[in-house]
C-alpha positions as CSV (number, residue, x, y, z in Angstrom):
1,M,12.0,108.3,145.3
2,K,14.8,104.9,144.6
3,V,14.6,106.6,140.6
4,R,15.6,110.0,141.8
5,L,18.2,108.5,144.7
6,A,19.5,106.4,141.5
7,V,20.0,109.0,139.4
8,M,22.2,110.9,142.1
9,N,24.4,107.9,142.4
10,F,25.0,107.6,138.6
11,L,26.3,111.6,138.4
12,E,28.1,111.0,141.7
13,F,30.6,108.2,140.0
14,A,29.9,109.5,136.5
15,V,32.1,112.7,137.6
16,W,34.9,110.4,138.3
17,G,34.5,108.0,135.9
18,A,35.7,110.9,133.4
19,Y,39.3,110.9,134.1
20,L,39.9,108.5,137.0
21,T,41.0,105.4,135.0
22,C,42.1,107.6,132.1
23,M,44.2,110.0,133.5
24,G,47.8,108.7,133.7
25,N,47.8,108.4,130.0
26,Y,47.0,112.4,129.6
27,L,49.6,113.3,131.8
28,G,52.1,111.9,130.8
29,I,51.5,113.3,126.9
30,A,51.3,116.7,129.9
31,G,55.0,116.4,131.3
32,L,53.7,114.9,134.4
33,G,54.3,111.7,134.0
34,D,56.5,111.2,136.8
35,K,53.6,112.2,139.4
36,I,51.0,110.2,138.3
37,S,51.4,108.8,141.9
38,W,51.3,112.3,143.5
39,F,48.1,113.3,141.6
40,Y,46.2,109.9,143.2
41,A,48.0,109.8,146.2
42,I,46.3,113.5,146.3
43,Q,42.7,111.8,146.1
44,G,44.0,109.9,149.4
45,I,45.6,113.2,151.3
46,V,42.7,115.2,151.5
47,S,40.3,112.1,152.0
48,I,42.4,111.7,155.4
49,F,40.2,114.9,156.5
50,M,37.9,116.1,154.0
51,P,35.3,113.1,154.0
52,T,35.5,113.7,158.1
53,L,34.9,117.7,158.4
54,M,31.9,117.3,155.8
55,G,30.8,114.7,158.1
56,I,30.5,117.0,161.1
57,V,28.7,119.4,158.8
58,A,26.2,117.5,157.5
59,D,25.6,116.0,161.0
60,R,25.8,119.3,162.5
61,Y,24.6,122.2,160.1
62,I,23.4,121.8,156.8
63,Q,21.1,119.0,155.4
64,P,23.6,116.1,153.7
65,Q,22.0,116.1,150.3
66,R,22.8,119.7,150.2
67,L,26.3,120.3,151.4
68,L,26.6,117.4,148.7
69,G,25.6,119.7,146.1
70,L,27.7,123.1,147.3
71,C,30.8,120.2,147.5
72,H,29.5,119.3,143.6
73,L,29.7,123.0,142.7
74,L,32.7,124.4,143.7
75,A,34.9,120.8,142.6
76,G,33.4,121.2,139.4
77,G,34.4,124.2,138.8
78,F,37.8,123.9,139.8
79,M,37.8,121.0,137.3
80,L,37.0,123.7,134.6
81,G,40.0,125.3,135.7
82,C,42.2,122.3,134.9
83,W,40.6,122.0,131.5
84,W,41.5,126.0,130.5
85,L,45.3,124.8,131.4
86,G,45.0,122.0,129.1
87,V,43.4,124.2,126.5
88,E,45.9,127.3,126.6
89,A,48.7,125.2,126.5
90,G,46.8,122.6,123.5
91,F,47.5,119.0,122.5
92,G,50.2,117.1,122.6
93,N,52.3,119.9,124.7
94,E,53.5,120.1,128.2
95,I,51.4,122.4,130.1
96,P,53.7,125.3,130.6
97,N,51.9,126.1,134.7
98,K,52.2,123.3,136.2
99,S,51.9,124.2,139.9
100,A,48.6,126.1,139.2
101,F,47.5,123.2,137.3
102,I,48.3,120.9,140.3
103,A,46.4,123.8,142.8
104,L,43.3,123.0,140.8
105,Y,42.9,119.6,141.1
106,T,44.4,119.5,144.4
107,L,40.7,121.7,145.4
108,S,38.7,120.3,142.9
109,V,38.9,116.3,144.7
110,A,39.5,117.5,148.3
111,F,35.5,118.9,147.8
112,F,34.8,115.8,145.4
113,M,36.0,112.7,148.5
114,P,33.9,113.9,151.2
115,T,30.8,113.4,148.2
116,I,31.1,110.1,148.1
117,A,30.3,109.5,151.9
118,L,27.7,112.4,152.2
119,A,25.9,110.5,148.7
120,N,26.0,107.3,151.1
121,T,24.7,109.7,154.7
122,T,21.5,111.3,152.0
123,A,20.7,107.7,150.4
124,F,20.8,106.0,153.6
125,T,18.7,108.5,155.6
126,I,16.1,109.1,153.0
127,L,15.1,105.8,152.8
128,K,15.0,105.0,156.2
129,N,12.7,108.3,156.3
130,N,10.1,106.2,154.0
131,N,10.7,103.5,156.2
132,M,12.9,101.3,153.3
133,D,15.6,98.8,154.3
134,T,19.3,100.2,153.8
135,V,20.3,96.3,153.1
136,K,18.1,95.6,150.5
137,D,17.2,98.6,148.5
138,F,20.7,100.7,148.9
139,P,22.5,98.0,146.6
140,P,20.5,98.2,143.4
141,I,20.7,102.1,143.6
142,R,24.3,102.1,144.3
143,V,25.1,100.1,141.1
144,L,23.6,103.5,138.7
145,G,26.1,104.5,140.6
146,T,28.6,101.7,138.2
147,V,26.8,101.9,135.2
148,G,27.4,106.5,135.2
149,F,31.6,105.6,135.8
150,I,30.9,102.9,132.5
151,V,29.3,105.6,130.7
152,T,32.2,108.2,131.2
153,M,34.4,105.5,130.8
154,W,33.6,104.7,127.5
155,F,33.0,108.0,126.5
156,V,36.2,109.3,126.8
157,N,37.4,106.1,125.4
158,C,35.8,106.3,122.1
159,A,35.5,110.1,122.0
160,V,38.1,112.4,119.3
161,W,38.2,115.9,119.1
162,E,40.1,117.2,116.7
163,N,40.3,120.5,114.4
164,G,37.4,121.8,115.7
165,S,35.7,118.3,115.7
166,F,33.6,115.9,117.6
167,S,33.3,111.9,116.6
168,M,33.4,108.7,118.0
169,T,35.5,105.7,116.9
170,L,37.1,102.9,118.4
171,E,40.3,103.1,115.6
172,D,44.4,103.8,117.2
173,N,44.1,107.6,116.9
174,A,46.5,110.0,118.6
175,H,44.1,112.6,119.4
176,K,41.8,110.2,121.3
177,F,39.9,112.5,123.7
178,Q,41.1,110.2,126.9
179,Y,44.4,111.4,126.6
180,T,43.4,115.1,126.3
181,Y,42.3,117.8,128.7
182,M,38.7,117.2,127.9
183,Q,38.5,114.7,129.9
184,F,37.8,117.0,133.3
185,F,35.8,118.9,131.5
186,V,33.4,116.4,131.1
187,S,34.1,115.6,134.8
188,G,33.4,119.5,135.5
189,L,30.5,119.8,133.3
190,L,28.9,116.8,135.3
191,S,29.5,117.8,139.2
192,I,27.4,121.2,138.1
193,L,24.9,119.5,136.8
194,L,25.1,117.4,140.0
195,F,24.8,120.5,142.2
196,G,21.1,121.6,140.5
197,Y,19.9,118.2,141.0
198,C,20.9,117.8,145.2
199,F,18.3,120.9,145.4
200,S,15.9,118.9,144.3
201,L,16.2,116.0,146.8
202,P,13.9,115.3,149.5
203,E,14.9,117.0,153.1
204,C,17.5,115.3,154.9
205,K,16.6,116.9,158.5
206,V,19.5,117.8,160.9
207,E,18.9,116.2,164.2
208,K,18.9,118.7,167.0
209,K,20.7,117.6,169.6
210,E,22.4,119.0,172.8
211,V,25.9,119.6,172.7
212,R,27.8,118.3,175.7
213,S,31.8,119.2,175.2
214,L,33.9,120.5,172.7
215,V,34.5,116.9,170.6
216,E,30.4,116.5,170.5
217,S,30.2,120.1,168.9
218,L,32.9,119.3,166.5
219,G,31.2,115.2,165.7
220,L,34.2,114.1,166.9
221,N,32.2,111.7,169.1
222,A,32.1,109.7,165.9
223,F,36.5,108.5,166.7
224,K,34.7,106.8,170.1
225,L,34.0,103.2,167.6
226,F,37.8,102.7,167.8
227,K,37.3,102.2,171.3
228,R,35.3,99.3,170.0
229,K,37.8,96.2,169.5
230,Q,35.5,95.3,166.5
231,M,35.1,98.8,165.1
232,A,39.3,99.0,165.6
233,M,40.3,96.2,163.8
234,F,37.9,97.2,161.2
235,F,39.1,100.6,160.4
236,I,42.9,99.8,160.5
237,F,42.3,96.4,157.9
238,S,40.1,99.9,155.8
239,A,43.2,101.3,155.8
240,L,45.7,98.3,154.3
241,L,43.1,97.5,152.3
242,G,42.9,101.1,150.8
243,M,46.3,100.6,150.1
244,C,45.0,98.4,147.2
245,L,42.1,100.7,145.6
246,Q,44.3,103.7,143.5
247,V,47.2,101.6,141.9
248,T,45.0,99.5,139.2
249,N,42.8,103.9,138.7
250,G,46.6,105.1,138.4
251,Y,48.5,102.3,136.8
252,A,46.4,99.9,134.3
253,G,45.7,102.5,131.8
254,P,49.7,103.9,131.2
255,F,50.7,99.9,131.8
256,I,48.0,98.1,129.1
257,T,48.7,101.5,126.9
258,S,52.9,100.9,126.9
259,F,52.2,97.3,125.1
260,K,51.6,99.5,121.6
261,G,55.6,100.4,121.8
262,S,55.9,96.6,121.9
263,A,58.0,95.0,118.4
264,D,55.8,92.6,118.3
265,A,52.9,93.7,116.0
266,A,50.5,91.9,117.1
267,V,50.4,92.8,120.4
268,A,50.9,96.6,119.7
269,S,48.1,96.7,117.1
270,S,45.9,94.3,119.4
271,F,42.2,96.4,119.8
272,A,43.4,95.5,124.1
273,A,46.1,97.9,123.5
274,N,45.0,100.5,122.3
275,N,41.4,100.5,124.2
276,A,42.8,100.5,127.6
277,T,40.1,102.4,129.0
278,L,37.5,100.4,127.5
279,L,39.3,96.9,128.6
280,T,39.3,98.4,131.7
281,S,35.2,99.2,132.2
282,I,35.3,95.2,132.0
283,S,35.6,96.4,135.9
284,Q,33.3,98.3,136.0
285,I,30.8,96.1,134.8
286,S,31.7,93.5,137.3
287,E,31.6,96.1,139.9
288,A,27.5,96.9,138.7
289,L,27.0,93.5,138.5
290,C,28.5,92.3,142.1
291,I,26.4,95.2,144.5
292,L,23.6,93.3,143.6
293,M,24.9,90.0,145.1
294,I,26.2,92.1,147.9
295,P,22.8,91.9,150.5
296,F,23.0,88.1,149.9
297,F,27.1,87.6,150.7
298,L,26.3,89.6,153.7
299,R,22.9,88.3,155.3
300,R,24.8,85.0,154.8
301,Y,27.9,85.2,155.5
302,G,28.7,88.3,157.3
303,I,31.0,91.3,157.1
304,K,34.4,88.8,158.0
305,I,33.9,86.5,155.1
306,V,32.9,89.4,153.0
307,M,35.6,91.3,153.1
308,L,37.8,88.5,152.9
309,M,36.5,87.5,149.6
310,S,37.2,91.1,148.6
311,M,40.8,90.9,150.4
312,F,41.8,87.8,148.5
313,A,39.9,88.9,144.8
314,W,42.9,92.2,144.9
315,V,45.6,89.4,144.8
316,F,44.0,88.2,142.0
317,R,43.3,91.1,140.6
318,F,47.1,92.1,140.6
319,G,48.3,88.3,139.5
320,F,46.2,88.8,136.0
321,F,47.9,91.7,135.1
322,G,51.3,90.8,136.1
323,I,51.0,87.1,134.0
324,G,48.9,88.8,131.2
325,N,49.8,90.4,128.0
326,P,47.1,92.2,125.1
327,A,47.0,89.8,122.2
328,M,45.9,85.9,122.7
329,P,45.5,84.1,124.3
330,G,47.1,86.8,127.2
331,V,44.3,88.8,127.2
332,L,41.9,86.5,128.5
333,F,44.4,87.0,131.9
334,F,43.5,90.8,131.9
335,I,39.8,90.1,131.2
336,L,39.9,88.1,134.3
337,S,41.7,90.3,136.4
338,C,39.1,92.8,135.4
339,I,35.7,90.6,136.2
340,V,37.5,90.1,140.1
341,Y,37.5,93.6,140.7
342,G,34.3,93.9,141.1
343,V,34.5,91.6,143.9
344,A,37.4,93.6,145.0
345,F,36.2,96.7,144.9
346,D,32.3,96.5,146.1
347,F,32.7,93.7,149.0
348,F,34.9,95.9,150.7
349,N,33.5,99.3,149.7
350,V,30.1,99.1,149.9
351,S,29.7,96.6,152.5
352,G,32.1,97.9,154.6
353,G,29.5,101.3,154.3
354,I,27.0,99.6,155.1
355,F,28.4,98.3,157.6
356,V,29.4,101.4,159.2
357,D,25.5,102.4,159.5
358,Q,24.4,99.6,160.7
359,E,27.1,99.6,163.6
360,C,26.9,103.3,164.9
361,E,24.2,105.4,166.5
362,P,21.7,107.9,164.3
363,S,23.4,111.2,165.4
364,I,27.4,110.4,164.4
365,K,26.4,108.1,161.0
366,A,27.4,111.1,158.9
367,S,31.1,111.3,161.0
368,A,31.1,107.7,160.5
369,Q,30.8,107.4,157.0
370,G,33.9,110.5,156.6
371,L,35.4,107.7,159.1
372,F,35.5,105.4,157.0
373,M,36.1,107.2,153.8
374,M,39.1,108.6,155.7
375,M,40.7,105.6,156.5
376,T,40.2,103.8,153.1
377,N,40.8,106.3,150.5
378,G,42.7,108.7,152.6
379,V,45.2,107.3,154.6
380,G,45.2,103.6,153.2
381,A,45.3,104.7,149.6
382,T,47.9,107.8,150.3
383,V,50.3,105.3,151.6
384,G,49.5,102.6,148.5
385,T,49.6,105.4,145.9
386,L,52.8,106.8,147.1
387,A,53.9,103.1,147.6
388,A,53.1,101.9,144.3
389,G,54.5,105.3,142.6
390,D,58.0,104.4,143.5
391,I,57.8,100.4,142.5
392,V,56.7,101.9,139.7
393,N,59.3,104.5,138.8
394,I,61.7,102.3,140.0
395,Y,61.3,99.2,137.0
396,C,59.3,101.5,134.6
397,Q,60.5,104.4,133.3
398,W,58.8,107.3,129.9
399,E,60.5,106.3,126.4
400,G,58.8,107.6,123.3
401,G,55.1,108.4,125.0
402,Y,55.1,105.0,127.0
403,L,55.6,104.1,130.3
404,V,57.7,100.5,130.1
405,G,59.8,98.0,132.3
406,D,59.4,95.3,134.2
407,W,56.0,95.5,135.2
408,Q,55.1,92.2,135.8
409,T,57.1,92.1,138.7
410,C,54.8,95.6,140.2
411,W,52.5,93.5,140.0
412,F,52.9,90.6,141.6
413,I,55.2,92.2,144.3
414,F,51.8,94.6,144.9
415,S,50.0,91.2,144.7
416,A,52.2,89.8,147.8
417,F,50.8,92.5,149.6
418,A,47.2,91.8,148.7
419,L,47.6,88.0,150.1
420,V,49.4,89.0,153.8
421,V,46.9,91.5,154.7
422,S,44.1,88.2,153.4
423,I,46.3,85.9,156.1
424,S,46.6,88.4,158.6
425,F,43.1,89.7,159.1
426,A,41.9,85.9,158.7
427,L,43.5,85.2,161.4
428,V,42.6,88.9,163.7
429,F,39.4,90.3,163.1
430,K,37.1,88.5,164.9
431,P,33.3,90.0,164.7
432,E,31.1,90.4,167.4
433,K,28.1,88.1,167.4
434,K,24.6,89.0,167.8
C-alpha cells in the first residue's frame, strides 16, 4: 500500500516539476516575459478557492482519490492545449494568441492546485484505514513526490527537441527543451497518466453524516478552525510564509540564466549559467532528504520550532542568491541556497499538512487541507508573487533574451521580509500544550 501511495505522489509532483521552475525562461522567449509574476500568481489566485471547493466535494460527494483523478484529467487536457498553441507558434517565436494561452494555463492550474491537498487527504485516509501512523509513514511516501519533481526537472533541463529529433545533453544549446513549449506536453501527458492510476487506488469512502446547517452542507465549517487562537495564528502565518513559496520558482531560472549575458566569459560559459534548472534541482534533492527528518523534528521540538526553522531557512535561501554567482567560488552560495530550500519548503508545507490533519475532526479533514492550501498557495503565494514581480520589474529588465539588472537588491529585499516574518512568528505564535 505504501508503494502504491508513493507512486501516486511521484506522478503528482512530476506533473508540476515539468514546468514550474523552467517556465519563466520560455515565457521570456514567447513574448510574455513581463508577465512571469502573473503566471505564478495565477496558481495562487485559483488556490484561494479551488482547493477549498474541491475539499468540500471530497468531504461530501466524491471519494478523494476519484476526484484527484478527475482533476488531473482536466488539468492535463488544458495543459496540452498550451503545448499545442506553442507548437503552432513555433520555437523562438512569440505566441500570437496570448489570451488563449493564458486562459488554457489558468484552467489547467485551477484543476491542478487542488490535487496537492487531495493527494494528502487520499494518502492520510488510506494510511489510517490500514492502521498506519501518518506522522511516521507519510513522509517516506511524500518523498517520492519530490523524486518525481526532480526527475522531470532533470529531463526538461537535458532534453533537446530539434528538427524532429530528440536527444539528451548538458551542452549549451539555444533549442533546449527547458525553453520550449514541450515542457507543457510532458506535464499534460503525466496528468492523464495519473488520472488513470487514481482509479486503481483503494476506496476512501465519503463519511455519511446528518447536515444541520447550510454552512455544514457546503463544507464551510472548516473555517470554524479560525475560532481557535492557535489555528488562526497558524493560518495567518501560513499565508505570510506562503508569500515566499513561488518567488524562486518563478525567478531563480531567469536569474541564473541571465549570467549567460555577462561580459565575464568565465561566468557566461559556466555550467550553472547554462544549466539553471539542473542546478536548482539540488533544492528538490535537499527537499527529499529533509522530508525524512520531519517525524523526528516534529516529535522532538513541536510545530512552532519546526516552522521557525523553515522561516529562517527562507532568509538564507534568498540571501545566498543575493551574494552568489555561477562561477567559482560564488556558485557555492547558489548551492547553499538550494540546500537550505529543503528545510524552508518541507518543514513548512509537509509539517503543516500533518499538523492540520491532527488538529481537526474527521468530518472536515479534506476541507481543512483545502483551507491550508488556500492560505499558503492561495492568498500568500498570490500576494507574494505579484509583489516580487513588481520588485523585479523595477530593478531588472529583459535585454537580448535575458532578464538582467540589480538582482542583488531584489534578493536582499525578499530575505529581509522573511526575517521580519520569522521574528514576528517567534513572538506571537503560542501552540497549545497537550
